[in-house]
N, C-alpha and C positions, 0 to 999 in steps of 0.2 A: 571719173566718170560712171555713170549710173551702165546697167544692163539687162536683155532679158535676153537670155538664149534659148532661139527657139524651136531647135535644131543643133545637135551636136553632134549627131551623126553626114549632115553633111555642114557643118561651120555653116550658120546661120543666127544671127542675134540682133536685136536692136539697136544701138548703143543713143546715148542722150547729153547732153548736159545740160542745167536747167536754169533758167536767166540770168545768160550775160550779159553783160557791160561790154559787147563789144566797140572798138572806137571808129564804128565805121563812119562812113565818110554823112554829117545826118542832112546835106543835100542830096542824097541818097535817098536816101529815105524817107524824105518830104515828098520827091518823087513818088513814090513808090506810093507812099500813105496818098496824094492827091491823086492817081489813076494810073500812070506809070506802068504798062503791062507790055511784057515779048523778053527778048533775047537781050543779053547784056555781051554779044556778041561783034558789037558796036558798041564805042563812044558814050556813055551815061552822065548824067551832068558834068561833063569833060573827066569822066575819071576810066579809066583801062579799064576794065572787068580784071582781068590776074591782078592791078594797083587793087580794085576791090575789098577781093577774093583771103588778097594776102593777110587783109585784117583775120582771117579766117585760118592759117596757120595754126595757132597754137592748138586749138581745137581738132584737130586733125592730125598734129602733134600727139594730140592724149592718146587720139584714137586709134590709134597706129601702136601706139604701148601698151592702153591696154586687149585690142585684136589680140596680139603679141601673148599678153600674157594666155587668155581665155584657150584662144586656141593655140598652145604651142606648138600644134605637130603643122600650122600653115600659115606660117611669119613670113608679113610683110609690110612693106620698105619702096620709098620711094611713088608718093603717090603722085600725079600728073596732072594737072585739072583738062577738062573734059569741057561741057559744054555747061551752061548758065543762062539762069533766066528767075522770074515770079510771077507769079499768080496773086490778081485783087481777085477772091470771090464776092463776087454784091448776094443780095438777094436774092434765090431760087439756086443759084451755083452751083456745082457739084465738080466733082474730079470723077469718073469712074476708072474701078480695077485697070491697075496697069502695071506695064513693070519697064522695064529702060532695057531695052535689047543692043540701042549700038555700038555695047565692042565688044567681036567678036575676036575669042582666045585673048582676051584678055580679062583678070579678076576687077570689077565696076563697083564702087560706090554713090549711094547719092547721098546729099545731107542738103535736109530740108532747116533755115531758120523760119521760126515762128515770126518775126515781124510785126506781126496787132493777130494775136490769140488769144479770145475775150474767155470769160465761161462759158458766153453759150453759143458759143463758135463752133461749130460742127468737128473732133478732132481724122486728124493723121489715122486711119486703119489699119494694117497687114492680113488677108490669108496665105496660109502653110496648106497646100493638100486641099483638104476642107475644111481649115480653121478659118476662122475670123479671129482675130486677135486684136480687138479695140478694149481691151484695162491697160494703157499706158495711158496716163492724160498726161497731155502738153502742154505746157503754160508759155507765153508771152514769153516774148526773145529764148525759148528753149531748141538752144537743136540737135537736131536726132539724126544720126547717121544709120543707115540701113543698105544691103545687099543690092543692087540697080535691079537684080534678076528675079529679088522677092515682094509681088505679087505686092502693089497697098491701092489706098482710092480714099478720099473722105466721099460723107455723105452731106447732104441738099443741105447749104446756107438758110436758115430760117428765117434770120434776125435781119434789124433793118442794117448793123451793122455791118463793114466788109471784114471779114478776115482773107488778112498778107500773108503769103510766105515768101523767102528768096530761093531758090533751091539750084543746086547743082551738084555735076558729077567728079566722078575723077575716078584718075585706074591706079593698081598697083600693080608691085615687080614681089611674082614671090620669092620669097627669099630661099637659093638655094640650099638644106643639110649640111 
């Protein structure tokens, strides 16, 4: 798993795996590509969200292992899936800067799967303090994991091809020393 430490003092880093061949339901992928947009808190394509997200378990496990090596003083375990959704960015769409704040008193991470990410699509970027971090180039089928409290966004899609992502958040427990 690749990673870039943004702040070792604050335990902030971005992790990603390149060009994953996930065995996700082709029907769900097709539904997303055809324009289904929304949450996966209800069954989509006759597949429960937990069944669908279970395809990401090897990535989450790899992330946990890498995180615990990179930040040995803040080890984490027991991921719990929270919200999930997808975005279909048509020409002119963007994702304004934001963070995911719905997990008080919990350490939480966001996962973004680049279901369709062409070279001319805008890329996911991050902001830490006053610095915009946009030097990590993500490609189709990359999966990115970052802390939910890290500001992030996507610039305007200027091409006719839709940019499509599947996103979910998960919380973790901090290991006691």
